KEKE-3310 file (N, C-alpha, C; in steps of 0.2 Angstrom, whole numbers, plus 5000, padded with zeros to 4 digits):
npx = (5582:5569:5564:5551:5541:5530:5515:5505:5494:5479:5471:5457:5452:5444:5435:5432:5419:5412:5413:5423:5439:5450:5466:5483:5494:5509:5526:5539:5556:5566:5568:5556:5562:5574:5570:5565:5577:5584:5576:5577:5591:5593:5585:5589:5584:5571:5558:5552:5545:5548:5537:5526:5530:5528:5514:5510:5515:5508:5495)
npy = (5401:5412:5427:5433:5448:5453:5463:5476:5478:5471:5458:5452:5436:5427:5412:5395:5392:5404:5412:5425:5426:5434:5439:5442:5453:5449:5454:5451:5450:5448:5448:5441:5434:5430:5421:5411:5407:5402:5392:5383:5381:5374:5363:5354:5345:5348:5353:5367:5380:5397:5405:5397:5397:5410:5410:5403:5410:5422:5418)
npz = (4848:4843:4852:4861:4865:4877:4875:4881:4874:4867:4857:4847:4843:4832:4835:4828:4832:4831:4842:4851:4856:4868:4866:4871:4863:4855:4851:4840:4843:4834:4816:4805:4794:4800:4809:4801:4794:4805:4810:4798:4798:4811:4808:4796:4788:4786:4776:4771:4763:4760:4758:4763:4776:4780:4778:4789:4800:4799:4804)
capx = (5576:5567:5561:5545:5540:5523:5513:5499:5489:5475:5467:5451:5453:5437:5436:5428:5412:5409:5414:5429:5444:5454:5473:5488:5499:5517:5530:5545:5562:5570:5564:5553:5567:5579:5567:5565:5583:5586:5572:5580:5598:5592:5582:5591:5579:5564:5556:5548:5546:5547:5530:5522:5532:5525:5507:5510:5517:5502:5489)
capy = (5403:5419:5429:5438:5453:5454:5470:5477:5478:5464:5457:5447:5431:5423:5405:5392:5392:5410:5417:5428:5425:5440:5437:5447:5454:5448:5457:5448:5454:5447:5448:5434:5430:5427:5416:5406:5404:5399:5385:5379:5379:5370:5357:5354:5340:5351:5356:5372:5385:5404:5407:5393:5399:5417:5409:5400:5416:5427:5416)
capz = (4844:4843:4858:4860:4870:4878:4875:4885:4869:4866:4851:4847:4838:4831:4835:4824:4834:4831:4848:4851:4862:4868:4867:4871:4857:4856:4846:4839:4844:4828:4810:4802:4790:4804:4813:4796:4793:4811:4809:4793:4800:4816:4806:4789:4784:4786:4769:4773:4759:4764:4757:4768:4783:4781:4779:4796:4804:4799:4807)
cpx = (5574:5563:5555:5544:5533:5521:5507:5493:5485:5472:5462:5453:5446:5439:5431:5420:5408:5411:5421:5433:5449:5461:5478:5492:5506:5520:5537:5551:5567:5565:5561:5558:5572:5577:5567:5572:5586:5582:5576:5587:5597:5589:5583:5587:5572:5563:5550:5550:5545:5540:5525:5524:5528:5517:5506:5511:5511:5496:5489)
cpy = (5410:5421:5433:5443:5454:5461:5470:5477:5471:5464:5452:5443:5427:5416:5401:5391:5399:5415:5420:5427:5431:5437:5442:5447:5453:5451:5453:5452:5453:5447:5441:5430:5427:5421:5410:5403:5400:5392:5380:5377:5374:5363:5356:5350:5342:5354:5361:5378:5392:5406:5403:5395:5406:5416:5407:5406:5421:5425:5418)
cpz = (4845:4850:4857:4866:4871:4878:4879:4881:4869:4859:4851:4842:4838:4831:4830:4825:4834:4837:4847:4857:4862:4870:4867:4864:4859:4850:4846:4840:4839:4822:4808:4798:4794:4808:4808:4795:4799:4811:4804:4795:4806:4814:4798:4785:4783:4779:4771:4768:4763:4763:4762:4775:4784:4782:4786:4801:4804:4802:4814)
residu = (UNK:UNK:UNK:UNK:UNK:UNK:UNK:UNK:UNK:UNK:UNK:UNK:UNK:UNK:UNK:UNK:UNK:UNK:UNK:UNK:UNK:UNK:UNK:UNK:UNK:UNK:UNK:UNK:UNK:UNK:UNK:UNK:UNK:UNK:UNK:UNK:UNK:UNK:UNK:UNK:UNK:UNK:UNK:UNK:UNK:UNK:UNK:UNK:UNK:UNK:UNK:UNK:UNK:UNK:UNK:UNK:UNK:UNK:UNK)
# end
């Protein structure tokens, strides 16, 4: 599966209660499309469209 590389950068994520959580930023070492293809190849019975995959990745 995909590897990630931790960065020294931080980001703020707003939680449902309105407070903010500071989280580290991670960078993919492979492209999103390669991750998608890998998931589909490893789980051939999974029905996951590319647009839905990108929706999950962007969150």
